[in-house]
PDB file of N, CA, C, O and CB in Angstrom:
ATOM      1  N   MET A   1     291.123 100.052 -53.767  1.00  0.00           N
ATOM      2  CA  MET A   1     291.501  98.657 -53.636  1.00  0.00           C
ATOM      3  C   MET A   1     290.305  97.784 -54.006  1.00  0.00           C
ATOM      4  O   MET A   1     289.175  98.081 -53.618  1.00  0.00           O
ATOM      5  CB  MET A   1     291.995  98.346 -52.198  1.00  0.00           C
ATOM      6  N   GLY A   2     290.550  96.713 -54.751  1.00  0.00           N
ATOM      7  CA  GLY A   2     289.493  95.820 -55.212  1.00  0.00           C
ATOM      8  C   GLY A   2     289.136  94.763 -54.188  1.00  0.00           C
ATOM      9  O   GLY A   2     289.611  94.788 -53.053  1.00  0.00           O
ATOM     10  N   LYS A   3     288.302  93.846 -54.600  1.00  0.00           N
ATOM     11  CA  LYS A   3     287.859  92.751 -53.734  1.00  0.00           C
ATOM     12  C   LYS A   3     288.950  91.702 -53.604  1.00  0.00           C
ATOM     13  O   LYS A   3     289.664  91.408 -54.562  1.00  0.00           O
ATOM     14  CB  LYS A   3     286.570  92.112 -54.278  1.00  0.00           C
ATOM     15  N   ASN A   4     289.069  91.142 -52.406  1.00  0.00           N
ATOM     16  CA  ASN A   4     289.977  90.024 -52.223  1.00  0.00           C
ATOM     17  C   ASN A   4     289.472  88.840 -53.031  1.00  0.00           C
ATOM     18  O   ASN A   4     288.265  88.629 -53.146  1.00  0.00           O
ATOM     19  CB  ASN A   4     290.113  89.655 -50.725  1.00  0.00           C
ATOM     20  N   GLN A   5     290.395  88.067 -53.589  1.00  0.00           N
ATOM     21  CA  GLN A   5     290.065  86.921 -54.425  1.00  0.00           C
ATOM     22  C   GLN A   5     290.287  85.637 -53.630  1.00  0.00           C
ATOM     23  O   GLN A   5     291.389  85.388 -53.140  1.00  0.00           O
ATOM     24  CB  GLN A   5     290.913  86.919 -55.726  1.00  0.00           C
ATOM     25  N   HIS A   6     289.252  84.835 -53.504  1.00  0.00           N
ATOM     26  CA  HIS A   6     289.331  83.596 -52.742  1.00  0.00           C
ATOM     27  C   HIS A   6     289.417  82.399 -53.693  1.00  0.00           C
ATOM     28  O   HIS A   6     288.652  82.306 -54.653  1.00  0.00           O
ATOM     29  CB  HIS A   6     288.112  83.456 -51.803  1.00  0.00           C
ATOM     30  N   VAL A   7     290.345  81.495 -53.421  1.00  0.00           N
ATOM     31  CA  VAL A   7     290.500  80.253 -54.176  1.00  0.00           C
ATOM     32  C   VAL A   7     289.922  79.139 -53.307  1.00  0.00           C
ATOM     33  O   VAL A   7     290.452  78.840 -52.237  1.00  0.00           O
ATOM     34  CB  VAL A   7     292.019  79.975 -54.555  1.00  0.00           C
ATOM     35  N   THR A   8     288.823  78.522 -53.778  1.00  0.00           N
ATOM     36  CA  THR A   8     288.135  77.480 -53.011  1.00  0.00           C
ATOM     37  C   THR A   8     287.716  76.332 -53.919  1.00  0.00           C
ATOM     38  O   THR A   8     287.727  76.456 -55.144  1.00  0.00           O
ATOM     39  CB  THR A   8     286.906  78.061 -52.290  1.00  0.00           C
ATOM     40  N   LYS A   9     287.347  75.211 -53.300  1.00  0.00           N
ATOM     41  CA  LYS A   9     286.811  74.073 -54.061  1.00  0.00           C
ATOM     42  C   LYS A   9     285.477  74.484 -54.670  1.00  0.00           C
ATOM     43  O   LYS A   9     284.706  75.216 -54.049  1.00  0.00           O
ATOM     44  CB  LYS A   9     286.642  72.803 -53.152  1.00  0.00           C
ATOM     45  N   HIS A  10     285.207  74.017 -55.871  1.00  0.00           N
ATOM     46  CA  HIS A  10     283.928  74.268 -56.534  1.00  0.00           C
ATOM     47  C   HIS A  10     283.066  73.033 -56.386  1.00  0.00           C
ATOM     48  O   HIS A  10     283.583  71.922 -56.269  1.00  0.00           O
ATOM     49  CB  HIS A  10     284.124  74.635 -58.038  1.00  0.00           C
ATOM     50  N   THR A  11     281.757  73.217 -56.389  1.00  0.00           N
ATOM     51  CA  THR A  11     280.848  72.087 -56.201  1.00  0.00           C
ATOM     52  C   THR A  11     280.964  71.051 -57.314  1.00  0.00           C
ATOM     53  O   THR A  11     280.610  69.890 -57.110  1.00  0.00           O
ATOM     54  CB  THR A  11     279.423  72.583 -56.117  1.00  0.00           C
ATOM     55  N   SER A  12     281.451  71.449 -58.484  1.00  0.00           N
ATOM     56  CA  SER A  12     281.595  70.507 -59.605  1.00  0.00           C
ATOM     57  C   SER A  12     282.847  69.640 -59.488  1.00  0.00           C
ATOM     58  O   SER A  12     283.064  68.745 -60.305  1.00  0.00           O
ATOM     59  CB  SER A  12     281.630  71.269 -60.919  1.00  0.00           C
ATOM     60  N   GLY A  13     283.664  69.904 -58.478  1.00  0.00           N
ATOM     61  CA  GLY A  13     284.875  69.107 -58.294  1.00  0.00           C
ATOM     62  C   GLY A  13     286.141  69.845 -58.645  1.00  0.00           C
ATOM     63  O   GLY A  13     287.225  69.407 -58.259  1.00  0.00           O
ATOM     64  N   GLY A  14     286.050  70.950 -59.364  1.00  0.00           N
ATOM     65  CA  GLY A  14     287.234  71.732 -59.703  1.00  0.00           C
ATOM     66  C   GLY A  14     287.520  72.770 -58.623  1.00  0.00           C
ATOM     67  O   GLY A  14     287.115  72.617 -57.471  1.00  0.00           O
ATOM     68  N   TRP A  15     288.215  73.812 -59.011  1.00  0.00           N
ATOM     69  CA  TRP A  15     288.551  74.918 -58.112  1.00  0.00           C
ATOM     70  C   TRP A  15     288.008  76.202 -58.705  1.00  0.00           C
ATOM     71  O   TRP A  15     287.913  76.338 -59.925  1.00  0.00           O
ATOM     72  CB  TRP A  15     290.091  75.021 -57.882  1.00  0.00           C
ATOM     73  N   GLN A  16     287.648  77.149 -57.839  1.00  0.00           N
ATOM     74  CA  GLN A  16     287.076  78.404 -58.304  1.00  0.00           C
ATOM     75  C   GLN A  16     287.803  79.603 -57.723  1.00  0.00           C
ATOM     76  O   GLN A  16     288.404  79.536 -56.651  1.00  0.00           O
ATOM     77  CB  GLN A  16     285.609  78.472 -57.950  1.00  0.00           C
ATOM     78  N   VAL A  17     287.731  80.702 -58.462  1.00  0.00           N
ATOM     79  CA  VAL A  17     288.182  82.006 -57.986  1.00  0.00           C
ATOM     80  C   VAL A  17     286.918  82.821 -57.788  1.00  0.00           C
ATOM     81  O   VAL A  17     286.093  82.944 -58.694  1.00  0.00           O
ATOM     82  CB  VAL A  17     289.197  82.709 -58.996  1.00  0.00           C
ATOM     83  N   LYS A  18     286.777  83.375 -56.599  1.00  0.00           N
ATOM     84  CA  LYS A  18     285.557  84.119 -56.282  1.00  0.00           C
ATOM     85  C   LYS A  18     285.938  85.392 -55.547  1.00  0.00           C
ATOM     86  O   LYS A  18     286.675  85.347 -54.561  1.00  0.00           O
ATOM     87  CB  LYS A  18     284.574  83.260 -55.429  1.00  0.00           C
ATOM     88  N   GLY A  19     285.437  86.535 -56.024  1.00  0.00           N
ATOM     89  CA  GLY A  19     285.663  87.801 -55.340  1.00  0.00           C
ATOM     90  C   GLY A  19     284.916  87.814 -54.021  1.00  0.00           C
ATOM     91  O   GLY A  19     283.834  87.237 -53.917  1.00  0.00           O
ATOM     92  N   ALA A  20     285.481  88.466 -53.009  1.00  0.00           N
ATOM     93  CA  ALA A  20     284.846  88.537 -51.691  1.00  0.00           C
ATOM     94  C   ALA A  20     283.446  89.125 -51.812  1.00  0.00           C
ATOM     95  O   ALA A  20     283.259  90.194 -52.393  1.00  0.00           O
ATOM     96  CB  ALA A  20     285.699  89.379 -50.717  1.00  0.00           C
ATOM     97  N   GLY A  21     282.469  88.419 -51.260  1.00  0.00           N
ATOM     98  CA  GLY A  21     281.095  88.892 -51.285  1.00  0.00           C
ATOM     99  C   GLY A  21     280.308  88.501 -52.525  1.00  0.00           C
ATOM    100  O   GLY A  21     279.091  88.678 -52.558  1.00  0.00           O
ATOM    101  N   ASN A  22     280.970  87.977 -53.537  1.00  0.00           N
ATOM    102  CA  ASN A  22     280.277  87.563 -54.759  1.00  0.00           C
ATOM    103  C   ASN A  22     279.597  86.217 -54.555  1.00  0.00           C
ATOM    104  O   ASN A  22     280.092  85.364 -53.819  1.00  0.00           O
ATOM    105  CB  ASN A  22     281.259  87.489 -55.941  1.00  0.00           C
ATOM    106  N   GLU A  23     278.458  86.037 -55.214  1.00  0.00           N
ATOM    107  CA  GLU A  23     277.780  84.741 -55.142  1.00  0.00           C
ATOM    108  C   GLU A  23     278.287  83.778 -56.210  1.00  0.00           C
ATOM    109  O   GLU A  23     278.377  82.573 -55.975  1.00  0.00           O
ATOM    110  CB  GLU A  23     276.274  84.927 -55.286  1.00  0.00           C
ATOM    111  N   LYS A  24     278.617  84.312 -57.381  1.00  0.00           N
ATOM    112  CA  LYS A  24     279.089  83.472 -58.486  1.00  0.00           C
ATOM    113  C   LYS A  24     280.606  83.512 -58.587  1.00  0.00           C
ATOM    114  O   LYS A  24     281.246  84.511 -58.259  1.00  0.00           O
ATOM    115  CB  LYS A  24     278.461  83.921 -59.813  1.00  0.00           C
ATOM    116  N   ALA A  25     281.160  82.399 -59.050  1.00  0.00           N
ATOM    117  CA  ALA A  25     282.607  82.316 -59.264  1.00  0.00           C
ATOM    118  C   ALA A  25     283.014  83.168 -60.458  1.00  0.00           C
ATOM    119  O   ALA A  25     282.303  83.234 -61.460  1.00  0.00           O
ATOM    120  CB  ALA A  25     283.045  80.852 -59.479  1.00  0.00           C
ATOM    121  N   THR A  26     284.156  83.814 -60.338  1.00  0.00           N
ATOM    122  CA  THR A  26     284.722  84.569 -61.447  1.00  0.00           C
ATOM    123  C   THR A  26     285.271  83.615 -62.493  1.00  0.00           C
ATOM    124  O   THR A  26     285.147  83.847 -63.695  1.00  0.00           O
ATOM    125  CB  THR A  26     285.823  85.523 -60.955  1.00  0.00           C
ATOM    126  N   LYS A  27     285.888  82.522 -62.006  1.00  0.00           N
ATOM    127  CA  LYS A  27     286.494  81.540 -62.910  1.00  0.00           C
ATOM    128  C   LYS A  27     286.483  80.179 -62.231  1.00  0.00           C
ATOM    129  O   LYS A  27     286.704  80.081 -61.024  1.00  0.00           O
ATOM    130  CB  LYS A  27     287.950  81.951 -63.303  1.00  0.00           C
ATOM    131  N   VAL A  28     286.226  79.128 -63.006  1.00  0.00           N
ATOM    132  CA  VAL A  28     286.279  77.752 -62.515  1.00  0.00           C
ATOM    133  C   VAL A  28     287.279  76.991 -63.379  1.00  0.00           C
ATOM    134  O   VAL A  28     287.196  77.014 -64.607  1.00  0.00           O
ATOM    135  CB  VAL A  28     284.858  77.068 -62.545  1.00  0.00           C
ATOM    136  N   VAL A  29     288.233  76.309 -62.719  1.00  0.00           N
ATOM    137  CA  VAL A  29     289.283  75.572 -63.425  1.00  0.00           C
ATOM    138  C   VAL A  29     289.435  74.185 -62.798  1.00  0.00           C
ATOM    139  O   VAL A  29     288.790  73.874 -61.797  1.00  0.00           O
ATOM    140  CB  VAL A  29     290.638  76.350 -63.381  1.00  0.00           C
ATOM    141  N   ASP A  30     290.287  73.365 -63.391  1.00  0.00           N
ATOM    142  CA  ASP A  30     290.458  71.981 -62.940  1.00  0.00           C
ATOM    143  C   ASP A  30     291.336  71.835 -61.698  1.00  0.00           C
ATOM    144  O   ASP A  30     291.054  71.009 -60.831  1.00  0.00           O
ATOM    145  CB  ASP A  30     291.043  71.167 -64.050  1.00  0.00           C
ATOM    146  N   THR A  31     292.410  72.646 -61.613  1.00  0.00           N
ATOM    147  CA  THR A  31     293.371  72.469 -60.523  1.00  0.00           C
ATOM    148  C   THR A  31     293.472  73.716 -59.646  1.00  0.00           C
ATOM    149  O   THR A  31     293.139  74.823 -60.070  1.00  0.00           O
ATOM    150  CB  THR A  31     294.743  72.121 -61.088  1.00  0.00           C
ATOM    151  N   GLN A  32     293.938  73.513 -58.422  1.00  0.00           N
ATOM    152  CA  GLN A  32     294.129  74.637 -57.508  1.00  0.00           C
ATOM    153  C   GLN A  32     295.236  75.555 -58.036  1.00  0.00           C
ATOM    154  O   GLN A  32     295.155  76.774 -57.884  1.00  0.00           O
ATOM    155  CB  GLN A  32     294.473  74.132 -56.081  1.00  0.00           C
ATOM    156  N   LYS A  33     296.252  74.983 -58.644  1.00  0.00           N
ATOM    157  CA  LYS A  33     297.357  75.785 -59.188  1.00  0.00           C
ATOM    158  C   LYS A  33     296.849  76.763 -60.251  1.00  0.00           C
ATOM    159  O   LYS A  33     297.257  77.924 -60.270  1.00  0.00           O
ATOM    160  CB  LYS A  33     298.446  74.866 -59.790  1.00  0.00           C
ATOM    161  N   GLN A  34     295.967  76.301 -61.128  1.00  0.00           N
ATOM    162  CA  GLN A  34     295.382  77.173 -62.149  1.00  0.00           C
ATOM    163  C   GLN A  34     294.546  78.273 -61.500  1.00  0.00           C
ATOM    164  O   GLN A  34     294.578  79.423 -61.940  1.00  0.00           O
ATOM    165  CB  GLN A  34     294.517  76.355 -63.130  1.00  0.00           C
ATOM    166  N   ALA A  35     293.802  77.923 -60.463  1.00  0.00           N
ATOM    167  CA  ALA A  35     292.962  78.902 -59.775  1.00  0.00           C
ATOM    168  C   ALA A  35     293.815  79.965 -59.083  1.00  0.00           C
ATOM    169  O   ALA A  35     293.477  81.148 -59.107  1.00  0.00           O
ATOM    170  CB  ALA A  35     292.054  78.202 -58.751  1.00  0.00           C
ATOM    171  N   ILE A  36     294.914  79.545 -58.473  1.00  0.00           N
ATOM    172  CA  ILE A  36     295.811  80.496 -57.809  1.00  0.00           C
ATOM    173  C   ILE A  36     296.408  81.455 -58.824  1.00  0.00           C
ATOM    174  O   ILE A  36     296.511  82.653 -58.562  1.00  0.00           O
ATOM    175  CB  ILE A  36     296.933  79.755 -57.054  1.00  0.00           C
ATOM    176  N   SER A  37     296.801  80.938 -59.983  1.00  0.00           N
ATOM    177  CA  SER A  37     297.362  81.779 -61.046  1.00  0.00           C
ATOM    178  C   SER A  37     296.346  82.820 -61.519  1.00  0.00           C
ATOM    179  O   SER A  37     296.686  83.992 -61.675  1.00  0.00           O
ATOM    180  CB  SER A  37     297.819  80.910 -62.232  1.00  0.00           C
ATOM    181  N   ALA A  38     295.109  82.397 -61.747  1.00  0.00           N
ATOM    182  CA  ALA A  38     294.058  83.317 -62.193  1.00  0.00           C
ATOM    183  C   ALA A  38     293.751  84.354 -61.117  1.00  0.00           C
ATOM    184  O   ALA A  38     293.591  85.537 -61.418  1.00  0.00           O
ATOM    185  CB  ALA A  38     292.782  82.540 -62.557  1.00  0.00           C
ATOM    186  N   ALA A  39     293.668  83.912 -59.861  1.00  0.00           N
ATOM    187  CA  ALA A  39     293.379  84.820 -58.753  1.00  0.00           C
ATOM    188  C   ALA A  39     294.499  85.846 -58.576  1.00  0.00           C
ATOM    189  O   ALA A  39     294.235  87.006 -58.257  1.00  0.00           O
ATOM    190  CB  ALA A  39     293.178  84.028 -57.455  1.00  0.00           C
ATOM    191  N   THR A  40     295.742  85.422 -58.780  1.00  0.00           N
ATOM    192  CA  THR A  40     296.881  86.318 -58.653  1.00  0.00           C
ATOM    193  C   THR A  40     296.825  87.429 -59.698  1.00  0.00           C
ATOM    194  O   THR A  40     297.087  88.590 -59.383  1.00  0.00           O
ATOM    195  CB  THR A  40     298.187  85.537 -58.782  1.00  0.00           C
ATOM    196  N   GLN A  41     296.485  87.081 -60.940  1.00  0.00           N
ATOM    197  CA  GLN A  41     296.370  88.089 -61.993  1.00  0.00           C
ATOM    198  C   GLN A  41     295.291  89.113 -61.651  1.00  0.00           C
ATOM    199  O   GLN A  41     295.498  90.316 -61.806  1.00  0.00           O
ATOM    200  CB  GLN A  41     296.058  87.424 -63.342  1.00  0.00           C
ATOM    201  N   ILE A  42     294.151  88.636 -61.190  1.00  0.00           N
ATOM    202  CA  ILE A  42     293.051  89.532 -60.833  1.00  0.00           C
ATOM    203  C   ILE A  42     293.458  90.430 -59.666  1.00  0.00           C
ATOM    204  O   ILE A  42     293.209  91.635 -59.691  1.00  0.00           O
ATOM    205  CB  ILE A  42     291.784  88.723 -60.475  1.00  0.00           C
ATOM    206  N   ALA A  43     294.083  89.841 -58.641  1.00  0.00           N
ATOM    207  CA  ALA A  43     294.488  90.602 -57.459  1.00  0.00           C
ATOM    208  C   ALA A  43     295.535  91.658 -57.804  1.00  0.00           C
ATOM    209  O   ALA A  43     295.508  92.755 -57.246  1.00  0.00           O
ATOM    210  CB  ALA A  43     295.033  89.660 -56.386  1.00  0.00           C
ATOM    211  N   ARG A  44     296.445  91.346 -58.705  1.00  0.00           N
ATOM    212  CA  ARG A  44     297.440  92.345 -59.129  1.00  0.00           C
ATOM    213  C   ARG A  44     296.758  93.518 -59.832  1.00  0.00           C
ATOM    214  O   ARG A  44     297.104  94.674 -59.591  1.00  0.00           O
ATOM    215  CB  ARG A  44     298.494  91.703 -60.068  1.00  0.00           C
ATOM    216  N   ASN A  45     295.788  93.223 -60.701  1.00  0.00           N
ATOM    217  CA  ASN A  45     295.069  94.284 -61.402  1.00  0.00           C
ATOM    218  C   ASN A  45     294.253  95.144 -60.450  1.00  0.00           C
ATOM    219  O   ASN A  45     294.167  96.359 -60.629  1.00  0.00           O
ATOM    220  CB  ASN A  45     294.161  93.690 -62.459  1.00  0.00           C
ATOM    221  N   GLN A  46     293.656  94.525 -59.441  1.00  0.00           N
ATOM    222  CA  GLN A  46     292.784  95.237 -58.510  1.00  0.00           C
ATOM    223  C   GLN A  46     293.516  95.716 -57.258  1.00  0.00           C
ATOM    224  O   GLN A  46     292.922  96.368 -56.400  1.00  0.00           O
ATOM    225  CB  GLN A  46     291.632  94.351 -58.112  1.00  0.00           C
ATOM    226  N   LYS A  47     294.798  95.393 -57.155  1.00  0.00           N
ATOM    227  CA  LYS A  47     295.586  95.726 -55.972  1.00  0.00           C
ATOM    228  C   LYS A  47     294.896  95.218 -54.705  1.00  0.00           C
ATOM    229  O   LYS A  47     294.607  95.978 -53.781  1.00  0.00           O
ATOM    230  CB  LYS A  47     295.812  97.248 -55.886  1.00  0.00           C
ATOM    231  N   SER A  48     294.643  93.914 -54.697  1.00  0.00           N
ATOM    232  CA  SER A  48     293.947  93.286 -53.575  1.00  0.00           C
ATOM    233  C   SER A  48     294.728  92.067 -53.087  1.00  0.00           C
ATOM    234  O   SER A  48     295.930  91.960 -53.329  1.00  0.00           O
ATOM    235  CB  SER A  48     292.512  92.879 -53.983  1.00  0.00           C
ATOM    236  N   GLU A  49     294.061  91.170 -52.414  1.00  0.00           N
ATOM    237  CA  GLU A  49     294.714  90.024 -51.790  1.00  0.00           C
ATOM    238  C   GLU A  49     294.155  88.713 -52.340  1.00  0.00           C
ATOM    239  O   GLU A  49     292.981  88.629 -52.698  1.00  0.00           O
ATOM    240  CB  GLU A  49     294.544  90.075 -50.265  1.00  0.00           C
ATOM    241  N   VAL A  50     295.015  87.687 -52.403  1.00  0.00           N
ATOM    242  CA  VAL A  50     294.595  86.337 -52.761  1.00  0.00           C
ATOM    243  C   VAL A  50     294.527  85.529 -51.463  1.00  0.00           C
ATOM    244  O   VAL A  50     295.491  85.486 -50.698  1.00  0.00           O
ATOM    245  CB  VAL A  50     295.582  85.675 -53.811  1.00  0.00           C
ATOM    246  N   VAL A  51     293.385  84.895 -51.226  1.00  0.00           N
ATOM    247  CA  VAL A  51     293.195  84.057 -50.047  1.00  0.00           C
ATOM    248  C   VAL A  51     292.994  82.631 -50.555  1.00  0.00           C
ATOM    249  O   VAL A  51     292.017  82.346 -51.249  1.00  0.00           O
ATOM    250  CB  VAL A  51     291.969  84.546 -49.162  1.00  0.00           C
ATOM    251  N   ILE A  52     293.913  81.744 -50.210  1.00  0.00           N
ATOM    252  CA  ILE A  52     293.887  80.363 -50.699  1.00  0.00           C
ATOM    253  C   ILE A  52     293.333  79.460 -49.600  1.00  0.00           C
ATOM    254  O   ILE A  52     293.855  79.413 -48.486  1.00  0.00           O
ATOM    255  CB  ILE A  52     295.312  79.892 -51.139  1.00  0.00           C
ATOM    256  N   HIS A  53     292.273  78.752 -49.942  1.00  0.00           N
ATOM    257  CA  HIS A  53     291.648  77.817 -49.012  1.00  0.00           C
ATOM    258  C   HIS A  53     292.048  76.394 -49.403  1.00  0.00           C
ATOM    259  O   HIS A  53     292.215  76.092 -50.585  1.00  0.00           O
ATOM    260  CB  HIS A  53     290.093  77.981 -49.007  1.00  0.00           C
ATOM    261  N   GLY A  54     292.198  75.528 -48.410  1.00  0.00           N
ATOM    262  CA  GLY A  54     292.494  74.120 -48.668  1.00  0.00           C
ATOM    263  C   GLY A  54     291.220  73.365 -49.003  1.00  0.00           C
ATOM    264  O   GLY A  54     290.140  73.953 -49.070  1.00  0.00           O
ATOM    265  N   ARG A  55     291.348  72.072 -49.213  1.00  0.00           N
ATOM    266  CA  ARG A  55     290.185  71.230 -49.533  1.00  0.00           C
ATOM    267  C   ARG A  55     289.130  71.262 -48.436  1.00  0.00           C
ATOM    268  O   ARG A  55     287.938  71.114 -48.704  1.00  0.00           O
ATOM    269  CB  ARG A  55     290.628  69.794 -49.769  1.00  0.00           C
ATOM    270  N   ASP A  56     289.582  71.459 -47.185  1.00  0.00           N
ATOM    271  CA  ASP A  56     288.653  71.482 -46.053  1.00  0.00           C
ATOM    272  C   ASP A  56     288.000  72.846 -45.846  1.00  0.00           C
ATOM    273  O   ASP A  56     287.168  73.002 -44.952  1.00  0.00           O
ATOM    274  CB  ASP A  56     289.376  71.077 -44.793  1.00  0.00           C
ATOM    275  N   GLY A  57     288.366  73.830 -46.660  1.00  0.00           N
ATOM    276  CA  GLY A  57     287.773  75.158 -46.561  1.00  0.00           C
ATOM    277  C   GLY A  57     288.539  76.119 -45.670  1.00  0.00           C
ATOM    278  O   GLY A  57     288.266  77.319 -45.680  1.00  0.00           O
ATOM    279  N   GLN A  58     289.494  75.613 -44.898  1.00  0.00           N
ATOM    280  CA  GLN A  58     290.286  76.466 -44.016  1.00  0.00           C
ATOM    281  C   GLN A  58     291.289  77.277 -44.836  1.00  0.00           C
ATOM    282  O   GLN A  58     291.808  76.803 -45.847  1.00  0.00           O
ATOM    283  CB  GLN A  58     291.018  75.618 -42.947  1.00  0.00           C
ATOM    284  N   ILE A  59     291.553  78.507 -44.384  1.00  0.00           N
ATOM    285  CA  ILE A  59     292.536  79.356 -45.073  1.00  0.00           C
ATOM    286  C   ILE A  59     293.912  78.725 -44.919  1.00  0.00           C
ATOM    287  O   ILE A  59     294.362  78.426 -43.813  1.00  0.00           O
ATOM    288  CB  ILE A  59     292.527  80.819 -44.506  1.00  0.00           C
ATOM    289  N   ARG A  60     294.562  78.532 -46.055  1.00  0.00           N
ATOM    290  CA  ARG A  60     295.869  77.884 -46.088  1.00  0.00           C
ATOM    291  C   ARG A  60     296.984  78.900 -46.251  1.00  0.00           C
ATOM    292  O   ARG A  60     298.078  78.728 -45.713  1.00  0.00           O
ATOM    293  CB  ARG A  60     295.928  76.862 -47.214  1.00  0.00           C
ATOM    294  N   ASP A  61     296.696  79.985 -47.014  1.00  0.00           N
ATOM    295  CA  ASP A  61     297.732  80.954 -47.335  1.00  0.00           C
ATOM    296  C   ASP A  61     297.085  82.245 -47.819  1.00  0.00           C
ATOM    297  O   ASP A  61     295.928  82.247 -48.239  1.00  0.00           O
ATOM    298  CB  ASP A  61     298.701  80.395 -48.399  1.00  0.00           C
ATOM    299  N   LYS A  62     297.842  83.350 -47.758  1.00  0.00           N
ATOM    300  CA  LYS A  62     297.391  84.648 -48.270  1.00  0.00           C
ATOM    301  C   LYS A  62     298.569  85.340 -48.934  1.00  0.00           C
ATOM    302  O   LYS A  62     299.713  85.196 -48.503  1.00  0.00           O
ATOM    303  CB  LYS A  62     296.793  85.537 -47.130  1.00  0.00           C
ATOM    304  N   ASP A  63     298.281  86.083 -49.976  1.00  0.00           N
ATOM    305  CA  ASP A  63     299.275  86.922 -50.633  1.00  0.00           C
ATOM    306  C   ASP A  63     298.636  88.262 -50.953  1.00  0.00           C
ATOM    307  O   ASP A  63     297.541  88.317 -51.512  1.00  0.00           O
ATOM    308  CB  ASP A  63     299.828  86.245 -51.921  1.00  0.00           C
ATOM    309  N   SER A  64     299.324  89.347 -50.596  1.00  0.00           N
ATOM    310  CA  SER A  64     298.798  90.690 -50.820  1.00  0.00           C
ATOM    311  C   SER A  64     299.485  91.323 -52.030  1.00  0.00           C
ATOM    312  O   SER A  64     300.706  91.257 -52.168  1.00  0.00           O
ATOM    313  CB  SER A  64     298.993  91.571 -49.562  1.00  0.00           C
ATOM    314  N   TYR A  65     298.690  91.932 -52.899  1.00  0.00           N
ATOM    315  CA  TYR A  65     299.225  92.613 -54.081  1.00  0.00           C
ATOM    316  C   TYR A  65     298.825  94.074 -54.088  1.00  0.00           C
ATOM    317  O   TYR A  65     298.932  94.744 -55.115  1.00  0.00           O
ATOM    318  CB  TYR A  65     298.742  91.932 -55.362  1.00  0.00           C
ATOM    319  N   GLY A  66     298.367  94.570 -52.953  1.00  0.00           N
ATOM    320  CA  GLY A  66     297.949  95.963 -52.843  1.00  0.00           C
ATOM    321  C   GLY A  66     299.037  96.816 -52.244  1.00  0.00           C
ATOM    322  O   GLY A  66     300.186  96.392 -52.118  1.00  0.00           O
ATOM    323  N   ASN A  67     298.662  98.027 -51.876  1.00  0.00           N
ATOM    324  CA  ASN A  67     299.582  98.967 -51.257  1.00  0.00           C
ATOM    325  C   ASN A  67     299.444  98.820 -49.750  1.00  0.00           C
ATOM    326  O   ASN A  67     298.620  99.497 -49.135  1.00  0.00           O
ATOM    327  CB  ASN A  67     299.301 100.438 -51.717  1.00  0.00           C
ATOM    328  N   ASP A  68     300.234  97.949 -49.153  1.00  0.00           N
ATOM    329  CA  ASP A  68     300.166  97.685 -47.719  1.00  0.00           C
ATOM    330  C   ASP A  68     301.097  98.655 -46.988  1.00  0.00           C
ATOM    331  O   ASP A  68     302.310  98.603 -47.196  1.00  0.00           O
ATOM    332  CB  ASP A  68     300.546  96.203 -47.404  1.00  0.00           C
ATOM    333  N   PRO A  69     300.561  99.543 -46.136  1.00  0.00           N
ATOM    334  CA  PRO A  69     301.405 100.518 -45.453  1.00  0.00           C
ATOM    335  C   PRO A  69     302.334  99.895 -44.408  1.00  0.00           C
ATOM    336  O   PRO A  69     303.324 100.512 -44.015  1.00  0.00           O
ATOM    337  CB  PRO A  69     300.540 101.553 -44.795  1.00  0.00           C
ATOM    338  N   ASN A  70     302.021  98.683 -43.960  1.00  0.00           N
ATOM    339  CA  ASN A  70     302.839  98.008 -42.964  1.00  0.00           C
ATOM    340  C   ASN A  70     303.041  96.547 -43.401  1.00  0.00           C
ATOM    341  O   ASN A  70     302.487  95.635 -42.786  1.00  0.00           O
ATOM    342  CB  ASN A  70     302.174  98.088 -41.547  1.00  0.00           C
ATOM    343  N   PRO A  71     303.826  96.329 -44.451  1.00  0.00           N
ATOM    344  CA  PRO A  71     303.960  94.970 -44.980  1.00  0.00           C
ATOM    345  C   PRO A  71     304.716  94.050 -44.042  1.00  0.00           C
ATOM    346  O   PRO A  71     305.702  94.465 -43.433  1.00  0.00           O
ATOM    347  CB  PRO A  71     304.653  95.001 -46.316  1.00  0.00           C
ATOM    348  N   PRO A  72     304.270  92.807 -43.914  1.00  0.00           N
ATOM    349  CA  PRO A  72     305.022  91.832 -43.115  1.00  0.00           C
ATOM    350  C   PRO A  72     306.225  91.343 -43.900  1.00  0.00           C
ATOM    351  O   PRO A  72     306.300  91.510 -45.117  1.00  0.00           O
ATOM    352  CB  PRO A  72     304.126  90.638 -42.708  1.00  0.00           C
ATOM    353  N   ARG A  73     307.154  90.746 -43.196  1.00  0.00           N
ATOM    354  CA  ARG A  73     308.295  90.147 -43.895  1.00  0.00           C
ATOM    355  C   ARG A  73     307.809  88.912 -44.621  1.00  0.00           C
ATOM    356  O   ARG A  73     307.249  88.004 -44.007  1.00  0.00           O
ATOM    357  CB  ARG A  73     309.455  89.795 -42.909  1.00  0.00           C
ATOM    358  N   ASP A  74     308.018  88.874 -45.904  1.00  0.00           N
ATOM    359  CA  ASP A  74     307.553  87.750 -46.724  1.00  0.00           C
ATOM    360  C   ASP A  74     308.666  86.721 -46.817  1.00  0.00           C
ATOM    361  O   ASP A  74     309.672  86.948 -47.490  1.00  0.00           O
ATOM    362  CB  ASP A  74     307.118  88.224 -48.147  1.00  0.00           C
ATOM    363  N   THR A  75     308.492  85.599 -46.150  1.00  0.00           N
ATOM    364  CA  THR A  75     309.519  84.565 -46.162  1.00  0.00           C
ATOM    365  C   THR A  75     309.316  83.542 -47.271  1.00  0.00           C
ATOM    366  O   THR A  75     310.161  82.670 -47.477  1.00  0.00           O
ATOM    367  CB  THR A  75     309.550  83.864 -44.835  1.00  0.00           C
ATOM    368  N   LYS A  76     308.170  83.649 -48.005  1.00  0.00           N
ATOM    369  CA  LYS A  76     307.881  82.678 -49.060  1.00  0.00           C
ATOM    370  C   LYS A  76     308.552  83.046 -50.374  1.00  0.00           C
ATOM    371  O   LYS A  76     308.888  82.160 -51.158  1.00  0.00           O
ATOM    372  CB  LYS A  76     306.385  82.560 -49.267  1.00  0.00           C
ATOM    373  N   HIS A  77     308.751  84.323 -50.629  1.00  0.00           N
ATOM    374  CA  HIS A  77     309.235  84.745 -51.959  1.00  0.00           C
ATOM    375  C   HIS A  77     310.565  85.413 -51.837  1.00  0.00           C
ATOM    376  O   HIS A  77     311.138  85.838 -52.840  1.00  0.00           O
ATOM    377  CB  HIS A  77     308.243  85.690 -52.641  1.00  0.00           C
TER     378      HIS A  77
END
């Protein structure tokens, strides 16, 4: 299983995708929607999780793309 991908605000004003534990952003884009899309592709390839943070830095949402032995009921999709 790969690193979880975090979608957070970037210091330049855009949004970034950053692997858990990484110091540098994997990708920096203009909108949160673009960052979520990029993070989702990476998480699917690595069989990991996307963690979406709001503007305040708090976790807003999570989506798992790995092999979860005890998956929760997904009411969003």
